[in-house]
Backbone bond lengths (Angstrom), bond angles and torsions (degrees), N, CA, C in turn:
res aa  C-N    CA-C-N  psi(-1)  N-CA   C-N-CA  omega(-1)  CA-C   N-CA-C  phi
1 X - - - 1.506 - - 1.545 109.88 -
2 X 1.266 114.76 160.04 1.431 121.66 -178.11 1.487 112.13 -93.32
3 X 1.321 118.99 89.25 1.484 119.59 -177.36 1.483 111.37 -91.08
4 X 1.359 118.48 138.27 1.455 119.94 177.15 1.504 111.53 -65.57
5 X 1.301 116.22 148.26 1.412 120.77 -179.80 1.530 109.93 -71.90
6 X 1.387 118.91 136.13 1.446 120.43 -176.71 1.533 114.70 -52.51
7 X 1.315 118.13 -40.23 1.425 120.60 -177.04 1.529 110.08 -66.80
8 X 1.364 117.41 -38.17 1.430 120.09 -178.70 1.553 108.06 -69.89
9 X 1.341 117.08 -34.75 1.459 119.65 173.86 1.470 114.58 -61.54
10 X 1.335 116.56 -39.99 1.514 120.58 178.80 1.496 109.74 -66.89
11 X 1.331 117.34 -43.20 1.508 120.15 177.22 1.491 112.08 -57.57
12 X 1.352 117.45 -48.66 1.436 118.86 -178.08 1.529 112.13 -68.95
13 X 1.291 115.93 -30.98 1.515 119.89 176.44 1.518 108.57 -68.20
14 X 1.317 119.36 -36.19 1.470 119.98 177.50 1.507 110.25 -67.47
15 X 1.307 117.83 -39.89 1.480 120.07 176.23 1.531 110.26 -59.89
16 X 1.374 117.90 -41.90 1.459 121.66 -179.34 1.563 109.92 -63.44
17 X 1.324 117.06 -27.95 1.401 121.14 -177.66 1.525 112.13 -90.43
18 X 1.313 116.57 26.56 1.447 117.13 -175.29 1.515 114.46 -62.01
19 X 1.360 117.18 -20.92 1.452 118.33 177.65 1.492 111.91 -68.61
20 X 1.335 117.35 -22.48 1.470 120.74 -177.59 1.514 107.76 -94.95
21 X 1.314 118.62 154.89 1.435 119.79 174.28 1.558 107.85 -75.27
22 X 1.275 115.94 163.99 1.492 120.85 -172.63 1.557 113.86 -57.43
23 X 1.361 119.92 -50.59 1.476 116.62 -179.08 1.501 112.09 -58.41
24 X 1.300 118.37 -43.18 1.502 120.33 -179.10 1.540 110.05 -67.17
25 X 1.331 116.99 -37.07 1.470 116.10 178.93 1.522 112.39 -68.49
26 X 1.303 114.13 -35.03 1.521 117.65 175.73 1.503 110.92 -64.07
27 X 1.344 116.67 -44.31 1.501 122.06 177.49 1.482 108.12 -57.99
28 X 1.354 119.63 -48.24 1.450 119.81 -178.91 1.529 111.36 -62.14
29 X 1.386 116.62 -42.23 1.474 117.86 178.80 1.561 111.27 -63.20
30 X 1.269 116.09 -36.10 1.446 119.99 177.91 1.535 109.84 -63.67
31 X 1.351 116.81 -48.55 1.453 119.68 178.82 1.504 112.40 -60.50
32 X 1.349 117.22 -42.06 1.452 119.75 -179.79 1.528 109.65 -66.61
33 X 1.370 119.16 -37.18 1.393 123.63 178.40 1.591 111.71 -64.73
34 X 1.313 112.92 -38.53 1.455 118.83 177.17 1.516 110.76 -61.89
35 X 1.361 114.86 -46.55 1.425 121.01 -179.89 1.560 112.20 -62.98
36 X 1.321 116.85 -45.38 1.467 121.76 -179.11 1.533 108.62 -63.81
37 X 1.393 117.24 -46.32 1.419 121.97 -178.01 1.495 111.09 -62.33
38 X 1.293 116.04 -46.67 1.465 119.86 178.60 1.498 114.77 -60.81
39 X 1.314 116.81 -37.70 1.465 119.83 175.82 1.491 112.02 -73.19
40 X 1.311 119.02 -41.25 1.479 123.06 -179.62 1.525 109.21 -65.15
41 X 1.294 116.88 -45.82 1.483 118.41 -174.28 1.539 111.41 -88.32
42 X 1.378 115.25 5.59 1.425 121.77 179.40 1.563 112.53 57.39
43 X 1.364 112.80 36.44 1.433 115.09 175.93 1.491 111.45 -79.85
44 X 1.352 114.95 -20.56 1.417 119.56 171.26 1.549 107.78 -100.23
45 X 1.295 118.23 125.02 1.419 121.28 -176.77 1.509 107.89 -84.25
46 X 1.368 116.63 115.80 1.500 116.29 -179.20 1.524 112.00 -62.39
47 X 1.297 116.13 144.80 1.439 120.40 177.66 1.544 110.18 -62.53
48 X 1.285 114.84 139.70 1.471 119.70 179.86 1.529 113.70 79.21
49 X 1.282 116.63 8.11 1.482 120.41 -179.29 1.501 110.46 -68.50
50 X 1.330 117.02 134.60 1.445 119.45 177.93 1.512 108.95 -84.75
51 X 1.311 117.62 122.14 1.415 123.53 -175.75 1.588 107.41 -119.69
52 X 1.296 116.67 122.03 1.464 120.53 -175.85 1.511 111.44 -98.72
53 X 1.338 115.67 -0.46 1.465 121.80 178.04 1.547 110.10 -77.00
54 X 1.285 116.40 151.70 1.418 120.30 178.32 1.527 112.00 -80.47
55 X 1.321 116.46 -22.28 1.455 120.44 179.27 1.533 110.06 -104.56
56 X 1.311 118.11 140.78 1.460 122.05 177.13 1.535 111.88 -64.09
57 X 1.308 118.74 155.44 1.436 121.56 -178.92 1.601 110.40 -70.48
58 X 1.298 114.38 151.09 1.485 119.53 179.66 1.524 109.21 -110.88
59 X 1.365 115.00 158.12 1.424 119.54 179.54 1.552 109.37 -112.86
60 X 1.331 116.05 163.44 1.433 121.39 178.45 1.555 105.59 -102.11
61 X 1.333 114.56 166.21 1.425 122.26 173.54 1.515 109.47 -84.33
62 X 1.360 119.92 148.15 1.416 122.40 176.69 1.514 106.05 -114.91
63 X 1.330 115.05 103.81 1.483 119.11 -176.76 1.492 108.52 -133.79
64 X 1.374 112.87 130.31 1.443 121.44 177.83 1.548 112.47 58.07
65 X 1.308 116.34 39.28 1.485 122.80 175.69 1.512 114.32 77.25
66 X 1.356 116.88 16.51 1.461 118.62 -178.86 1.542 110.50 -137.03
67 X 1.299 115.75 144.73 1.494 118.40 172.78 1.514 106.07 -83.11
68 X 1.332 117.72 129.12 1.466 121.32 179.39 1.503 110.48 -133.42
69 X 1.309 114.42 147.28 1.467 123.37 172.47 1.531 109.30 -67.54
70 X 1.305 119.25 135.71 1.444 122.06 173.71 1.509 111.55 -76.60
71 X 1.310 116.37 152.31 1.474 120.88 176.43 1.579 111.07 -95.98
72 X 1.372 113.14 9.43 1.468 116.26 -176.00 1.513 109.79 -82.00
73 X 1.322 111.45 159.71 1.496 118.18 173.23 1.536 110.14 -108.43
74 X 1.291 116.92 1.19 1.467 124.62 -179.69 1.524 110.56 -107.60
75 X 1.331 116.26 130.94 1.445 124.00 -178.89 1.501 110.08 -126.12
76 X 1.315 116.74 143.65 1.499 123.87 177.30 1.511 108.33 -106.38
77 X 1.337 113.89 134.55 1.445 119.78 -178.13 1.567 110.48 -77.28
78 X 1.327 117.46 143.76 1.472 123.31 170.16 1.530 104.47 -106.26
79 X 1.321 113.45 125.40 1.451 120.16 -175.59 1.547 111.21 -107.60
80 X 1.324 115.46 138.50 1.497 119.57 168.93 1.518 106.95 -70.96
81 X 1.350 117.48 116.66 1.457 117.50 -175.14 1.559 114.38 -64.89
82 X 1.334 117.55 -18.71 1.476 119.62 -179.58 1.497 108.70 -78.55
83 X 1.316 118.47 -39.39 1.463 123.38 -171.64 1.507 117.41 -112.86
84 X 1.369 112.78 -14.26 1.477 120.49 -172.06 1.452 115.55 65.28
85 X 1.350 116.14 10.31 1.494 122.00 177.57 1.576 108.18 -70.78
86 X 1.312 113.74 138.75 1.525 117.75 173.52 1.498 107.81 -73.26
87 X 1.354 118.51 118.65 1.408 123.10 -178.38 1.497 113.93 -108.51
88 X 1.346 117.49 -8.26 1.439 120.77 177.89 1.508 109.40 -175.53
89 X 1.306 113.80 174.62 1.497 120.99 179.75 1.527 106.54 -135.88
90 X 1.360 114.26 142.46 1.449 121.76 174.40 1.550 108.65 -119.13
91 X 1.306 117.05 149.31 1.452 118.08 -179.78 1.527 112.21 -73.54
92 X 1.315 114.64 139.90 1.447 119.32 169.53 1.542 104.82 -83.45
93 X 1.322 118.23 96.84 1.462 122.09 -168.12 1.466 111.44 -59.02
94 X 1.364 115.76 148.53 1.466 121.91 176.22 1.570 109.84 -76.20
95 X 1.287 113.52 169.11 1.483 119.54 178.86 1.549 111.69 -58.33
96 X 1.349 115.24 -41.50 1.464 121.70 -179.82 1.552 109.06 -62.81
97 X 1.350 114.40 -45.59 1.480 116.81 178.85 1.486 114.17 -63.00
98 X 1.333 116.77 -39.35 1.440 121.76 176.77 1.534 110.48 -62.40
99 X 1.287 116.33 -43.98 1.454 118.92 178.71 1.513 112.29 -65.55
100 X 1.326 116.67 -39.81 1.496 120.73 177.15 1.526 111.05 -59.83
101 X 1.331 115.31 -41.24 1.458 120.57 179.85 1.560 110.19 -67.72
102 X 1.273 115.45 -42.19 1.462 122.17 -176.65 1.564 107.47 -66.65
103 X 1.355 119.83 -43.85 1.401 121.67 177.76 1.537 113.16 -65.00
104 X 1.345 114.45 -37.47 1.459 118.59 174.56 1.520 113.56 -59.21
105 X 1.323 114.24 -44.17 1.484 121.62 179.20 1.556 108.87 -64.91
106 X 1.306 114.26 -42.75 1.487 117.14 -179.97 1.538 112.33 -61.95
107 X 1.285 117.71 -40.52 1.489 123.16 177.92 1.514 109.46 -62.05
108 X 1.285 118.54 -40.53 1.491 124.81 -176.18 1.527 110.85 -77.54
109 X 1.334 117.00 -28.83 1.463 120.17 -172.50 1.541 112.16 -57.04
110 X 1.303 118.28 -40.05 1.446 121.39 -175.58 1.530 110.95 -53.22
111 X 1.336 118.65 -53.10 1.466 119.68 -175.66 1.496 110.30 -74.03
112 X 1.363 119.49 -37.95 1.446 122.89 -179.53 1.555 110.09 -64.77
113 X 1.332 116.58 -39.66 1.485 118.34 -175.79 1.533 111.15 -69.53
114 X 1.341 118.29 -22.24 1.501 120.82 175.40 1.504 113.50 -85.04
115 X 1.388 116.46 -3.11 1.445 120.31 176.99 1.498 109.93 -77.39
116 X 1.278 117.11 139.89 1.517 120.49 -177.83 1.531 109.08 -70.78
117 X 1.346 113.69 155.58 1.457 120.17 177.90 1.521 113.23 -57.87
118 X 1.384 114.21 -40.82 1.418 118.82 178.47 1.565 112.21 -62.15
119 X 1.290 117.76 -42.93 1.470 121.34 176.65 1.454 111.36 -63.73
120 X 1.326 119.15 -42.23 1.447 122.78 179.05 1.523 110.37 -59.73
121 X 1.336 113.27 -42.03 1.458 118.96 177.56 1.476 110.97 -61.23
122 X 1.362 118.82 -45.03 1.459 120.41 176.92 1.483 112.04 -60.20
123 X 1.303 119.77 -37.94 1.424 122.40 178.24 1.487 112.21 -60.83
124 X 1.348 117.02 -47.65 1.472 120.27 -175.60 1.539 110.06 -76.21
125 X 1.333 118.66 -28.76 1.469 117.59 173.35 1.490 110.64 -66.59
126 X 1.317 118.18 -39.97 1.458 123.12 177.78 1.551 110.20 -63.02
127 X 1.342 113.79 -42.14 1.452 118.66 176.16 1.522 112.46 -61.25
128 X 1.361 115.95 -41.92 1.449 121.29 177.47 1.559 109.05 -60.30
129 X 1.334 114.91 -42.38 1.508 121.26 -179.71 1.495 109.89 -60.94
130 X 1.370 118.92 -42.60 1.420 122.64 -178.75 1.497 111.66 -66.31
131 X 1.299 116.26 -36.56 1.527 121.07 176.49 1.523 108.13 -63.25
132 X 1.362 114.89 -49.36 1.452 118.84 -178.20 1.536 112.18 -61.77
133 X 1.320 115.84 -41.11 1.465 119.32 177.95 1.530 114.25 -63.58
134 X 1.356 114.63 -29.93 1.440 119.32 -177.56 1.543 112.15 -103.28
135 X 1.314 117.23 13.67 1.482 121.60 -176.56 1.535 112.20 -56.29
136 X 1.352 113.03 -38.85 1.482 115.60 -177.14 1.550 111.34 -62.68
137 X 1.326 116.59 -32.71 1.469 119.69 178.54 1.582 109.09 -70.30
138 X 1.327 118.58 -29.18 1.446 121.21 174.75 1.452 112.47 -70.12
139 X 1.355 119.18 -35.41 1.424 122.94 -172.60 1.517 115.81 -100.06
140 X 1.332 117.33 -11.25 1.484 117.65 -177.32 1.540 110.12 -70.98
141 X 1.399 113.07 146.04 1.462 119.59 177.54 1.496 107.22 -86.18
142 X 1.303 118.62 141.99 1.467 125.38 176.97 1.491 111.17 -97.33
C-alpha cells in the first residue's frame, strides 16, 4: 500500500492546526502521536480484550516523547474497579527514570507556560475529540 511518510503527515497536520500557535500545535501533535502509537503498538490494552496469557499486560514509561522500557523490578497492579481483577501492570519507575521525566517536563514547561489559556483549552478539546474518535479502538476485542 501507499502509506504517507510520517514527516509529511506531521507537516500537513501542522498546516491544519494553523488556528493554534506553534507550541500548542506541537503539543497537540505529540498527544495525537502518543495516542496513535499506543493504539498501534497495543501499549493501551483495549477494554474487553481477550487475553490468554496468565500474566496481565505491562505498560512502558513515556519520557521525553518516547515509550521506554523501565529498568525497575517492581510493578504496580492496575485493578478493574468493578471486579478488582488485575488488568495490567505499570512500572514503579526508578529514581533515574523519575528524574528524566521531571527534566523533560521542565524543558517543555517554558514554551507551554507561555501558551494562552484559550490555546491550551483548544489543545485539550482537540485531544478529547481524538480520544472520542478512536474510542472504538479502545473498546474493541482482539
